[in-house]
Backbone bond lengths (Angstrom), bond angles and torsions (degrees), N, CA, C in turn:
res aa  C-N    CA-C-N  psi(-1)  N-CA   C-N-CA  omega(-1)  CA-C   N-CA-C  phi
1 M - - - 1.437 - - 1.548 112.51 -
2 P 1.399 117.12 127.51 1.405 118.99 -178.83 1.554 109.36 -57.52
3 E 1.252 120.90 131.09 1.519 125.89 178.62 1.457 107.71 -109.95
4 L 1.349 119.92 -173.36 1.384 128.52 -177.61 1.545 115.58 -48.25
5 P 1.285 126.35 -50.05 1.402 123.06 177.32 1.550 116.13 -61.92
6 E 1.419 118.25 -33.16 1.398 119.78 179.43 1.606 109.64 -72.31
7 V 1.335 112.31 -45.24 1.457 118.13 -176.19 1.568 107.02 -63.98
8 E 1.384 116.19 -46.77 1.442 119.97 173.31 1.562 118.19 -53.79
9 T 1.274 112.46 -40.97 1.427 120.88 177.39 1.592 109.50 -64.13
10 I 1.375 116.59 -42.53 1.321 116.47 170.62 1.381 121.95 -60.07
11 C 1.338 113.30 -50.00 1.559 120.90 167.43 1.426 118.88 -45.67
12 R 1.429 115.20 -46.48 1.452 116.49 -179.11 1.520 112.00 -71.19
13 G 1.389 115.05 -32.43 1.393 116.76 178.87 1.511 115.27 -72.31
14 L 1.330 115.89 -37.45 1.567 117.30 178.78 1.458 113.47 -73.62
15 R 1.313 122.42 -33.44 1.462 129.48 -168.47 1.579 104.19 -49.68
16 P 1.303 123.38 -63.44 1.386 122.92 -175.13 1.584 113.79 -67.63
17 L 1.327 114.33 -23.58 1.428 111.70 -178.60 1.530 119.89 -79.47
18 V 1.499 111.61 -32.92 1.458 119.11 -167.51 1.577 112.04 -111.26
19 T 1.378 120.29 -15.38 1.405 125.26 178.97 1.395 110.91 -57.82
20 G 1.365 127.54 123.58 1.284 127.93 178.41 1.500 118.34 93.95
21 R 1.286 114.54 -12.00 1.600 126.20 -179.03 1.520 102.95 -86.96
22 R 1.465 109.19 143.59 1.478 122.31 178.43 1.525 108.11 -95.97
23 V 1.272 117.49 141.08 1.490 126.42 -178.75 1.652 101.57 -81.00
24 A 1.276 115.31 109.13 1.390 120.74 -179.46 1.566 115.61 -81.44
25 E 1.315 114.65 -32.99 1.439 119.21 -173.02 1.556 105.91 -167.02
26 V 1.392 118.12 146.28 1.299 127.78 179.46 1.574 113.96 -131.59
27 E 1.331 116.28 133.12 1.376 118.04 -176.49 1.516 110.19 -136.02
28 V 1.258 120.13 123.31 1.469 124.15 -177.07 1.540 104.46 -109.07
29 L 1.401 112.11 111.55 1.422 115.87 175.04 1.488 118.02 -86.16
30 Q 1.276 119.11 -25.47 1.521 124.83 -173.83 1.586 101.49 -140.44
31 P 1.255 121.50 104.32 1.537 121.13 177.07 1.428 110.24 -86.58
32 R 1.327 121.61 -14.57 1.453 117.68 -174.52 1.610 118.02 -82.97
33 L 1.336 116.94 74.80 1.348 124.86 178.58 1.465 104.59 -96.73
34 R 1.374 119.81 -171.14 1.408 123.92 -176.50 1.535 108.51 -61.72
35 V 1.193 114.15 -41.71 1.606 119.48 168.36 1.490 102.69 -107.92
36 P 1.375 118.85 118.37 1.567 116.83 -174.10 1.593 104.16 -63.56
37 V 1.310 108.17 142.38 1.525 117.26 170.20 1.511 111.51 -57.23
38 S 1.189 122.76 128.13 1.490 124.15 -178.71 1.625 111.29 -73.10
39 E 1.362 112.18 162.27 1.442 119.24 -166.24 1.567 102.68 -77.13
40 D 1.348 120.15 -28.02 1.419 121.70 175.96 1.475 119.38 -94.70
41 F 1.264 116.01 18.91 1.429 124.01 -178.24 1.433 110.11 -60.35
42 C 1.390 120.89 -52.61 1.549 127.82 -174.89 1.482 104.97 -62.65
43 S 1.336 121.09 -43.87 1.442 118.76 -171.65 1.517 114.14 -73.85
44 K 1.449 116.07 -25.60 1.377 117.60 178.19 1.502 107.57 -78.60
45 L 1.281 128.88 -28.84 1.328 131.02 -178.02 1.556 115.21 -91.03
46 Q 1.209 120.06 -40.73 1.418 124.03 -178.53 1.535 114.87 -60.08
47 G 1.447 113.86 128.82 1.389 112.63 178.12 1.686 111.00 101.02
48 K 1.271 111.82 -23.76 1.466 117.93 -175.17 1.519 113.47 -80.51
49 I 1.362 116.26 147.93 1.420 124.61 -176.48 1.632 101.16 -96.10
50 I 1.337 113.40 134.77 1.527 123.06 179.43 1.585 102.16 -79.59
51 L 1.360 117.50 120.80 1.486 123.87 173.50 1.557 116.91 -89.50
52 G 1.198 110.67 -20.92 1.482 118.81 -178.01 1.581 118.83 168.91
53 V 1.240 121.98 173.90 1.348 128.94 172.53 1.467 119.55 -132.55
54 E 1.323 116.58 118.20 1.489 122.40 -174.24 1.619 112.24 -117.08
55 R 1.211 117.58 174.42 1.549 120.42 175.67 1.617 105.45 -132.39
56 K 1.286 112.42 148.15 1.463 122.87 176.11 1.471 107.89 -148.29
57 G 1.406 118.29 95.91 1.318 130.27 -172.48 1.422 110.35 68.18
58 K 1.287 127.35 -120.34 1.509 130.08 166.62 1.383 117.51 -92.80
59 Y 1.363 118.95 16.54 1.597 125.30 -179.01 1.444 110.28 -101.25
60 L 1.274 117.27 129.21 1.463 122.54 167.98 1.554 110.24 -83.81
61 L 1.273 122.57 130.53 1.401 127.06 177.86 1.467 110.48 -118.83
62 T 1.344 116.75 107.61 1.446 122.41 176.97 1.520 108.36 -94.94
63 L 1.350 117.08 114.15 1.464 121.40 -175.98 1.544 111.81 -75.74
64 L 1.271 125.07 134.18 1.320 128.83 179.82 1.488 115.92 -116.59
65 E 1.301 117.64 154.19 1.488 117.39 172.96 1.530 107.56 -62.52
66 G 1.391 115.11 158.27 1.517 112.61 175.96 1.555 112.71 87.75
67 E 1.429 119.07 11.16 1.430 123.97 176.68 1.482 112.15 59.91
68 A 1.397 114.81 49.68 1.528 125.26 -177.79 1.460 110.12 -134.16
69 V 1.306 118.59 152.47 1.489 126.62 -172.80 1.416 106.80 -132.21
70 W 1.260 123.43 126.08 1.505 130.74 166.96 1.505 109.98 -85.60
71 I 1.315 123.99 108.61 1.373 127.99 -177.53 1.439 111.94 -98.65
72 S 1.331 124.18 128.55 1.431 127.35 176.45 1.604 110.79 -131.75
73 H 1.251 109.31 134.56 1.469 118.10 168.33 1.482 111.15 -125.81
74 L 1.324 115.27 141.22 1.450 124.65 -161.66 1.548 109.38 -93.02
75 G 1.221 115.90 -4.77 1.553 121.89 179.16 1.471 108.28 54.82
76 M 1.376 119.63 -135.48 1.361 124.59 -179.59 1.547 118.91 -86.30
77 S 1.434 106.26 -30.20 1.444 107.07 -166.57 1.632 110.25 -134.68
78 G 1.346 114.59 8.51 1.528 118.79 -170.27 1.544 115.48 -77.34
79 K 1.260 113.12 160.27 1.444 113.24 168.16 1.490 108.81 -149.54
80 L 1.321 122.32 155.63 1.359 127.34 -176.77 1.526 104.77 -127.36
81 I 1.424 118.59 107.13 1.307 119.62 -171.12 1.624 109.81 -122.33
82 Y 1.317 111.06 159.87 1.545 124.32 178.06 1.446 111.33 -107.94
83 V 1.262 122.12 111.16 1.475 126.54 -171.59 1.433 109.47 -138.37
84 E 1.407 113.81 163.87 1.388 118.17 177.85 1.569 109.33 -78.37
85 R 1.318 118.20 146.80 1.418 125.17 -172.10 1.595 113.67 -50.10
86 D 1.264 109.34 -44.45 1.419 119.81 -174.17 1.520 116.87 -75.86
87 R 1.312 114.31 -5.85 1.453 112.58 175.94 1.619 113.83 -69.46
88 P 1.293 114.96 143.90 1.378 116.94 -170.31 1.711 113.01 -62.98
89 R 1.169 112.52 140.04 1.480 111.88 179.69 1.587 116.05 -68.58
90 E 1.214 120.99 150.85 1.526 125.61 168.68 1.434 112.20 -93.90
91 T 1.496 112.30 161.40 1.494 118.82 -175.27 1.384 111.03 -56.07
92 H 1.444 122.68 -35.89 1.344 121.65 -167.54 1.593 114.49 -109.59
93 D 1.405 114.56 24.38 1.404 115.78 172.37 1.470 110.47 -72.67
94 H 1.372 117.30 115.70 1.506 119.74 -171.05 1.534 108.78 -100.87
95 I 1.383 115.01 -34.32 1.488 116.83 -174.10 1.585 103.37 -132.20
96 L 1.338 113.10 135.82 1.456 123.12 179.39 1.589 109.64 -121.57
97 V 1.256 117.15 115.82 1.419 125.96 -179.04 1.596 109.70 -112.51
98 R 1.350 113.97 103.73 1.389 121.15 -173.18 1.533 109.32 -90.92
99 L 1.241 117.04 122.10 1.553 125.65 -179.97 1.524 113.58 -88.55
100 D 1.302 112.92 168.08 1.623 114.91 179.72 1.428 113.79 -82.90
101 N 1.210 118.41 5.08 1.533 125.58 176.30 1.499 115.14 -106.02
102 G 1.368 118.86 6.16 1.368 121.47 175.63 1.537 114.32 89.35
103 H 1.421 115.29 1.35 1.458 115.85 170.68 1.398 114.57 -108.41
104 E 1.377 120.20 172.73 1.312 129.04 -173.45 1.469 114.44 -131.48
105 L 1.305 117.52 140.65 1.499 122.69 161.52 1.484 113.92 -88.10
106 R 1.284 119.78 121.55 1.435 116.91 -177.57 1.537 109.46 -117.24
107 F 1.368 113.48 130.51 1.435 115.32 178.60 1.672 106.51 -102.05
108 N 1.403 108.68 116.81 1.444 107.11 -176.76 1.548 102.22 -124.47
109 D 1.390 110.24 142.80 1.451 121.60 -179.91 1.437 116.75 -157.94
110 P 1.354 113.72 97.50 1.612 119.57 -176.46 1.505 108.93 -57.17
111 R 1.264 125.48 -40.08 1.384 127.92 -172.18 1.572 112.97 -95.29
112 R 1.208 114.08 -4.74 1.588 120.88 173.17 1.464 110.21 50.01
113 F 1.369 121.52 37.14 1.478 122.96 171.58 1.555 111.91 -98.51
114 G 1.333 111.20 1.45 1.609 112.12 175.85 1.468 109.98 -87.83
115 L 1.381 116.16 -179.31 1.517 122.70 179.20 1.432 105.77 -138.33
116 S 1.414 105.87 163.87 1.614 114.20 168.67 1.448 104.06 -152.44
117 V 1.293 118.17 115.64 1.463 125.47 -177.47 1.440 108.48 -132.73
118 I 1.349 117.62 163.54 1.431 125.24 171.37 1.519 112.31 -127.49
119 F 1.433 111.24 126.09 1.450 118.07 -173.01 1.591 110.72 -123.89
120 P 1.287 121.81 148.88 1.542 117.68 172.56 1.496 105.28 -73.23
121 V 1.264 118.85 145.93 1.334 124.39 -179.03 1.548 120.94 -56.49
122 G 1.384 110.05 -29.17 1.386 120.98 173.05 1.524 117.96 -66.48
123 Q 1.395 114.24 -22.38 1.436 124.36 -171.53 1.669 110.76 -94.53
124 L 1.258 113.50 -12.74 1.523 118.31 -169.07 1.614 113.29 -60.16
125 T 1.329 114.79 -36.59 1.344 115.90 175.12 1.507 119.42 -72.47
126 E 1.470 115.18 -13.81 1.508 122.92 171.50 1.479 110.29 -86.95
127 W 1.329 126.25 -13.83 1.377 124.26 178.84 1.534 112.88 -74.08
128 A 1.318 119.59 122.60 1.465 116.66 -168.62 1.523 119.35 -62.38
129 P 1.479 114.42 -42.15 1.454 112.51 177.14 1.553 116.61 -58.08
130 L 1.347 120.07 -26.87 1.404 121.09 177.48 1.679 104.93 -85.71
131 R 1.250 120.03 -44.25 1.330 125.81 -167.37 1.593 105.99 -60.39
132 E 1.347 118.24 -37.80 1.359 122.78 -172.77 1.587 117.70 -88.25
133 L 1.389 115.58 3.82 1.352 120.46 -178.25 1.546 111.52 -72.10
134 G 1.246 113.73 142.14 1.482 119.84 176.10 1.584 109.43 -78.48
135 P 1.349 120.92 -179.03 1.468 123.37 175.00 1.622 114.33 -56.46
136 D 1.110 116.22 152.52 1.490 126.29 -178.86 1.500 100.71 -81.55
137 P 1.217 119.10 134.89 1.616 118.99 178.69 1.446 112.86 -76.96
138 L 1.193 122.33 -7.31 1.547 120.87 168.44 1.546 111.96 -94.40
139 D 1.355 118.47 0.57 1.380 120.58 171.03 1.569 118.42 -97.01
140 R 1.315 122.68 157.59 1.415 120.88 -173.77 1.471 115.15 -65.97
141 Q 1.357 112.96 -23.49 1.579 119.80 -179.61 1.490 103.69 -56.91
142 F 1.339 124.89 -33.31 1.464 121.80 -176.76 1.482 106.54 -90.13
143 N 1.358 114.31 109.20 1.522 122.62 -178.37 1.491 106.12 -146.40
144 G 1.336 113.14 178.66 1.511 120.99 178.66 1.476 116.01 -54.72
145 D 1.336 111.31 -45.98 1.561 113.16 -176.59 1.426 109.14 -62.44
146 Y 1.369 118.62 -46.17 1.454 119.87 178.48 1.423 114.15 -53.65
147 L 1.487 120.94 -53.74 1.337 127.26 -170.46 1.619 107.62 -67.42
148 Y 1.377 114.21 -33.65 1.439 118.88 -178.13 1.689 106.94 -66.55
149 S 1.339 108.65 -42.51 1.617 113.74 -177.52 1.598 108.34 -61.71
150 V 1.358 110.91 -35.29 1.571 114.13 -172.41 1.603 105.38 -78.59
151 A 1.278 114.60 -38.17 1.506 119.64 -172.80 1.415 116.33 -80.12
152 R 1.316 121.65 -29.69 1.512 125.19 -174.95 1.447 116.25 -56.02
153 G 1.285 118.07 -37.54 1.390 120.18 178.44 1.525 119.19 -104.62
154 S 1.254 115.09 22.74 1.548 124.38 -169.14 1.502 105.87 -103.18
155 L 1.270 121.63 132.13 1.492 124.91 168.21 1.547 111.04 -97.06
156 R 1.326 115.82 13.42 1.436 118.30 -179.37 1.497 105.20 -83.08
157 R 1.416 117.20 162.28 1.371 128.28 167.17 1.562 108.66 -65.53
158 V 1.335 114.50 150.11 1.435 115.07 -173.18 1.588 110.84 -68.84
159 R 1.406 112.12 -32.71 1.475 115.35 -175.84 1.626 106.70 -63.34
160 D 1.432 114.42 -42.80 1.440 120.32 -174.25 1.484 107.60 -64.86
161 L 1.401 117.59 -36.74 1.379 118.10 -179.77 1.519 113.76 -62.18
162 L 1.332 115.91 -42.72 1.428 122.05 -172.13 1.600 109.20 -71.47
163 I 1.148 116.74 -28.13 1.543 119.83 178.63 1.498 118.10 -89.78
164 D 1.405 112.69 -0.02 1.554 119.63 174.69 1.497 103.17 -75.36
165 Q 1.344 119.98 124.34 1.400 124.99 176.52 1.517 110.40 -68.30
166 R 1.181 121.03 -20.80 1.436 123.00 175.49 1.628 116.74 -70.24
167 V 1.363 105.30 -28.81 1.489 115.38 179.35 1.587 109.84 -94.33
168 V 1.294 121.53 -47.95 1.464 123.11 174.17 1.512 107.80 -135.26
169 A 1.395 109.40 123.93 1.441 112.49 179.64 1.538 116.07 -80.78
170 G 1.252 119.03 119.67 1.480 122.28 176.13 1.443 117.41 104.60
171 L 1.352 124.35 -13.27 1.373 130.61 174.50 1.553 108.14 -68.82
172 G 1.288 120.64 145.88 1.462 127.17 169.32 1.358 115.09 -143.39
173 N 1.318 128.37 -168.12 1.465 128.91 -159.21 1.567 107.95 -76.91
174 I 1.363 122.00 -31.23 1.372 125.36 179.28 1.526 108.05 -60.34
175 Y 1.248 111.68 -65.21 1.464 117.72 -171.27 1.487 113.73 -66.17
176 A 1.463 116.00 -37.42 1.443 115.65 170.07 1.421 118.66 -51.12
177 N 1.354 114.13 -48.09 1.522 119.91 172.12 1.562 118.25 -55.61
178 E 1.276 112.80 -43.04 1.484 121.63 175.96 1.535 115.55 -66.09
179 I 1.299 116.08 -33.31 1.406 125.23 -178.57 1.602 105.91 -72.46
180 L 1.253 113.21 -49.37 1.575 116.63 -174.16 1.530 105.21 -71.18
181 F 1.237 124.65 -31.17 1.371 123.11 175.09 1.604 111.27 -65.83
182 R 1.277 118.19 -43.69 1.462 118.67 175.06 1.413 119.48 -67.07
183 V 1.325 119.18 -21.04 1.562 123.34 -178.57 1.547 102.44 -103.93
184 G 1.435 123.95 -3.14 1.447 123.08 172.46 1.551 113.26 76.00
185 I 1.330 118.79 35.84 1.466 123.22 178.97 1.483 107.79 -124.85
186 R 1.355 113.59 132.50 1.535 119.58 179.72 1.481 108.47 -67.34
187 P 1.302 114.30 149.73 1.469 116.14 175.59 1.380 116.46 -67.59
188 T 1.396 120.06 -21.30 1.458 126.61 -173.25 1.547 108.09 -86.96
189 T 1.270 118.13 -7.53 1.563 121.87 177.35 1.557 107.75 -55.27
190 R 1.454 113.42 135.08 1.467 113.14 168.87 1.480 115.51 -72.76
191 A 1.281 114.94 137.46 1.492 121.93 -175.77 1.487 113.71 -48.33
192 W 1.384 115.73 -41.43 1.468 118.27 -172.09 1.450 114.33 -68.59
193 K 1.338 114.20 -16.78 1.544 119.65 179.24 1.514 115.21 -86.70
194 L 1.395 119.60 -1.47 1.331 124.48 -179.62 1.557 117.32 -61.46
195 G 1.369 115.42 -38.94 1.423 119.80 -173.90 1.371 114.48 70.75
196 R 1.327 124.08 169.57 1.417 130.96 -170.57 1.601 108.68 -72.84
197 D 1.344 117.67 -34.95 1.503 123.20 -177.23 1.462 107.58 -69.80
198 R 1.349 120.58 -56.67 1.401 121.02 178.92 1.491 118.80 -56.57
199 A 1.408 112.75 -45.35 1.434 114.34 172.52 1.493 115.27 -62.38
200 G 1.237 118.93 -26.52 1.519 115.95 168.06 1.377 119.75 -75.49
201 K 1.399 118.26 -24.18 1.443 120.12 173.60 1.552 108.84 -65.81
202 I 1.533 110.60 -44.63 1.467 112.08 -171.14 1.492 102.69 -66.72
203 A 1.317 125.86 -38.30 1.438 123.62 -172.26 1.491 108.49 -69.82
204 K 1.308 119.85 -35.59 1.490 121.27 179.90 1.571 112.35 -69.76
205 L 1.326 113.24 -39.90 1.539 114.83 -174.61 1.541 109.34 -81.32
206 T 1.364 118.32 -24.37 1.405 116.58 -173.64 1.503 116.46 -54.29
207 P 1.420 119.47 -52.06 1.414 122.00 -177.19 1.541 114.00 -69.10
208 R 1.369 114.15 -29.01 1.483 120.27 171.70 1.578 115.71 -60.57
209 L 1.266 109.62 -42.88 1.439 116.02 179.32 1.692 110.14 -71.55
210 L 1.246 110.36 -40.87 1.517 112.42 -173.41 1.637 104.67 -71.01
211 R 1.295 117.10 -38.36 1.394 114.34 179.00 1.589 113.54 -69.70
212 E 1.260 115.65 -28.51 1.474 120.36 168.43 1.499 115.76 -61.27
213 A 1.382 112.18 -39.50 1.382 118.45 175.47 1.628 116.10 -70.51
214 I 1.258 111.53 -36.17 1.474 115.92 168.66 1.448 118.06 -63.48
215 R 1.327 116.42 -31.03 1.403 115.08 177.83 1.481 110.19 -71.19
216 W 1.327 119.83 -27.26 1.468 124.50 176.47 1.543 112.64 -86.29
217 C 1.275 113.44 1.89 1.521 123.03 173.18 1.553 105.72 72.25
218 G 1.285 119.53 40.55 1.499 125.53 175.16 1.643 109.81 72.43
219 T 1.435 106.12 -173.80 1.459 118.11 -175.73 1.497 108.78 -114.36
220 S 1.342 112.34 125.82 1.488 124.66 173.06 1.494 112.74 -105.58
221 F 1.304 116.76 114.01 1.547 120.64 165.62 1.427 109.62 -101.86
222 S 1.396 116.99 -43.37 1.427 115.24 -179.22 1.558 119.10 -146.32
223 D 1.461 118.81 -56.79 1.302 124.11 -176.88 1.556 113.17 -95.81
224 Y 1.343 122.46 -30.79 1.415 125.93 -174.67 1.490 113.85 -51.98
225 R 1.343 121.67 126.39 1.560 121.75 161.35 1.394 102.36 -133.64
226 D 1.409 112.32 167.31 1.463 122.73 178.36 1.480 109.96 -89.79
227 A 1.307 126.31 -169.14 1.468 127.34 -164.29 1.540 108.41 -70.62
228 E 1.405 116.00 -18.64 1.447 116.69 -178.43 1.512 106.71 -117.07
229 D 1.266 115.55 30.15 1.553 122.78 167.56 1.579 108.41 66.25
230 R 1.367 115.07 36.20 1.492 112.36 169.86 1.416 116.89 -112.70
231 F 1.338 118.63 155.74 1.567 119.12 -175.90 1.597 107.10 -71.66
232 G 1.393 110.38 148.97 1.449 116.63 165.33 1.527 109.34 -77.61
233 E 1.346 118.82 174.74 1.442 125.04 -173.41 1.511 113.87 -130.13
234 F 1.432 119.07 1.54 1.377 115.77 178.99 1.520 119.31 -74.23
235 Q 1.340 112.41 -3.85 1.502 113.36 175.43 1.406 108.89 -69.98
236 N 1.274 122.39 -20.11 1.534 121.56 178.69 1.526 109.89 -81.65
237 H 1.364 120.48 -0.19 1.452 124.80 -178.82 1.401 112.47 -119.59
238 L 1.442 123.05 8.44 1.414 125.00 172.83 1.439 111.20 -66.99
239 R 1.344 118.26 141.71 1.434 125.46 178.65 1.565 110.28 -98.74
240 V 1.230 114.27 -35.65 1.539 110.68 -177.33 1.566 111.87 -132.76
241 Y 1.281 122.30 -35.29 1.356 127.08 -173.98 1.507 113.46 -53.89
242 D 1.333 117.76 122.84 1.373 124.39 172.03 1.639 109.09 69.50
243 R 1.326 115.04 20.54 1.451 121.24 177.57 1.473 117.77 -109.52
244 E 1.248 122.36 29.78 1.374 125.13 -173.86 1.444 109.79 -60.52
245 G 1.390 112.44 129.85 1.591 111.92 179.14 1.346 110.37 97.49
246 E 1.250 122.43 -29.13 1.560 129.68 177.46 1.415 114.35 -70.05
247 T 1.375 116.49 158.83 1.478 117.30 179.76 1.591 112.08 -86.44
248 C 1.272 114.23 132.81 1.397 126.62 173.88 1.510 109.70 -56.65
249 E 1.475 119.56 116.97 1.395 120.75 174.41 1.456 125.33 -60.26
250 A 1.334 111.60 -17.87 1.496 124.26 177.44 1.479 115.72 -84.71
251 C 1.392 114.99 -42.00 1.534 119.02 -169.13 1.548 108.79 -133.94
252 A 1.229 119.50 -5.52 1.475 119.33 -176.31 1.459 120.10 70.46
253 S 1.340 116.02 11.63 1.530 124.63 170.69 1.500 109.69 -68.99
254 E 1.346 110.57 168.06 1.623 110.71 171.40 1.427 109.84 -92.12
255 I 1.331 117.89 132.64 1.518 127.87 173.35 1.441 107.36 -56.74
256 K 1.335 125.50 132.99 1.464 130.77 177.69 1.545 106.34 -104.39
257 R 1.388 111.26 160.77 1.486 113.25 173.15 1.568 102.62 -128.00
258 V 1.272 121.63 147.07 1.540 125.05 174.43 1.549 105.75 -139.41
259 A 1.350 115.81 141.87 1.488 120.94 178.71 1.483 107.13 -84.07
260 L 1.305 118.96 126.89 1.434 126.55 -179.76 1.654 101.19 -124.72
261 G 1.328 108.99 103.82 1.573 110.74 -173.33 1.534 110.84 66.89
262 N 1.392 112.51 -126.93 1.484 117.92 177.78 1.479 110.93 -109.68
263 R 1.437 118.36 23.73 1.359 122.82 174.07 1.542 115.48 -123.69
264 S 1.197 121.91 160.46 1.465 120.58 176.07 1.402 109.92 -101.50
265 A 1.354 116.11 142.02 1.511 120.99 176.27 1.504 104.18 -117.56
266 F 1.341 117.31 144.94 1.391 126.53 -176.44 1.504 113.08 -116.48
267 Y 1.301 116.89 140.92 1.571 109.61 -178.63 1.723 108.12 -157.23
268 C 1.292 112.12 161.91 1.466 113.54 169.77 1.610 107.96 -95.50
269 P 1.219 121.17 124.33 1.487 120.24 176.03 1.507 114.68 -61.53
270 R 1.369 120.66 -29.02 1.438 118.91 178.36 1.436 113.56 -86.41
271 C 1.410 121.65 -45.30 1.396 124.80 -178.89 1.462 121.06 -71.92
272 Q 1.418 113.59 -22.73 1.402 121.69 -178.70 1.486 111.32 -110.11
273 K 1.308 123.64 120.85 1.382 130.85 -176.90 1.536 113.55 -94.99
């Protein structure tokens, strides 16, 4: 699933390409996404000038004239790419947004767990998925004191706490595993055991690692692509995620995997206590 670095990469890539462009035409080929595309989606988007592109958690916010926002979420396998109009369509291109410069934005999602909705700006804070998000890890509100206050009374495993969007907006399994490796904490550790010092280390390391991943344009294992349909490269810099049985680069131990809920967590038994 695309996480904060991937969505931020797309956001930064789209912003200079689409800001100031007018939406000439909209075509919905498959409305059955996680949240079905509304019948008035096309009429709300067509003819509007794009004022900018922002990110909130894992959501892309395309700002439109008329105090409206086009909200996109990429689900597990989605991508939102900027291509020339004559480029051949792909099987899972569900939404085509044609711009006044001859290019298109294409929302492609093989598993159809993504969403694409339009809201008035004034109603954004009322929409539950955004209203319930925790602080963004690239913002100052995410710090050691905050994380310690959330963790101190929690019986959850620390990996599960970090991927809860109500606690930290934008983190997912890949980067939670990598963060915990770099601070030397096992993903199975109970959150209440962190203490103030280790909570502070996680909060300090998290934005550093995320910015590093953004510099490499995110992590591509299968579906994720940036705004111009290119692979990310951070998968070449992962220390533990998806490396079960491989050698730890820090201590030469064997990377282990453990199932937490319906997701795998990866760790080094020597580096992470």
